C-alpha positions in Angstrom: 37.4 -18.4 -2.1 35.3 -21.1 -3.8 32.7 -20.7 -1.0 32.4 -16.9 -1.8 32.0 -17.6 -5.5 29.4 -20.3 -4.9 27.4 -18.0 -2.6 27.5 -15.2 -5.1 26.3 -17.5 -8.0 23.5 -18.8 -5.8 22.4 -15.3 -4.9 22.5 -14.2 -8.5 20.4 -17.2 -9.6 17.9 -16.6 -6.9 17.6 -12.9 -7.8 17.3 -13.8 -11.5 14.5 -16.2 -10.8 12.5 -13.7 -8.9 13.0 -11.0 -11.5 11.9 -13.4 -14.3 8.7 -14.5 -12.6 5.7 -14.3 -14.8 3.4 -11.4 -13.8 -0.4 -11.6 -14.0 -2.1 -9.7 -16.8 -5.8 -8.9 -17.2 -7.6 -12.2 -17.5 -5.1 -14.1 -15.4 -6.6 -15.9 -12.4 -4.4 -14.0 -10.0 -4.6 -10.6 -11.7 -6.6 -8.7 -9.0 -6.3 -11.4 -6.3 -2.9 -12.9 -5.5 -4.4 -15.0 -2.7 -6.5 -17.4 -4.8 -6.8 -20.7 -3.0 -8.1 -24.1 -4.2 -9.9 -26.5 -1.9 -9.3 -29.9 -3.4 -6.2 -29.7 -5.6 -3.1 -31.5 -4.3 0.0 -29.4 -3.5 2.5 -29.5 -6.4 -0.1 -30.2 -9.1 -0.5 -27.9 -12.1 -3.4 -26.7 -14.1 -4.1 -24.7 -17.2 -6.1 -21.5 -17.8 -6.9 -20.2 -21.3 -8.5 -16.9 -22.2 -8.6 -14.4 -25.0 -6.5 -11.3 -24.6 -8.8 -9.0 -26.4 -7.1 -8.8 -29.8 -8.2 -12.3 -30.8 -5.2 -14.2 -29.5 -5.4 -17.0 -27.0 -3.4 -16.8 -23.8 -2.5 -20.1 -22.2 -1.2 -20.0 -18.6 0.1 -22.7 -16.3 -0.4 -22.5 -12.6 1.1 -24.5 -9.8 -0.7 -25.3 -6.5 1.4 -24.5 -3.5 1.5 -26.4 -0.1 -0.8 -23.7 1.4 -3.4 -24.2 -1.4 -2.5 -20.9 -3.1 -1.6 -20.8 -6.7 1.4 -19.4 -8.5 1.6 -18.5 -12.2 4.6 -20.3 -13.7 4.3 -20.0 -17.4 2.4 -18.1 -20.1 2.2 -18.5 -23.9 0.3 -16.3 -26.3 -0.8 -17.7 -29.7 0.4 -15.9 -32.8 -2.8 -16.5 -34.8 -5.2 -13.6 -34.7 
């Protein structure tokens, strides 16, 4: 019984993480090209990307470099100042 409950909780957590993934928006590095690759960045490292979203607010994104040198958008914040 404990095994079934544990498996159900793990499945729920995995599904929630995929559902809550940050989606690219216009201006994001991966917006029109999800297969962006970096040549020299070490796997597991992160980097920032900042751009204006068109209404005067700054968008700050954090990307993670994967083992295959592709990047994944992991976080986004939008400034409140306009």
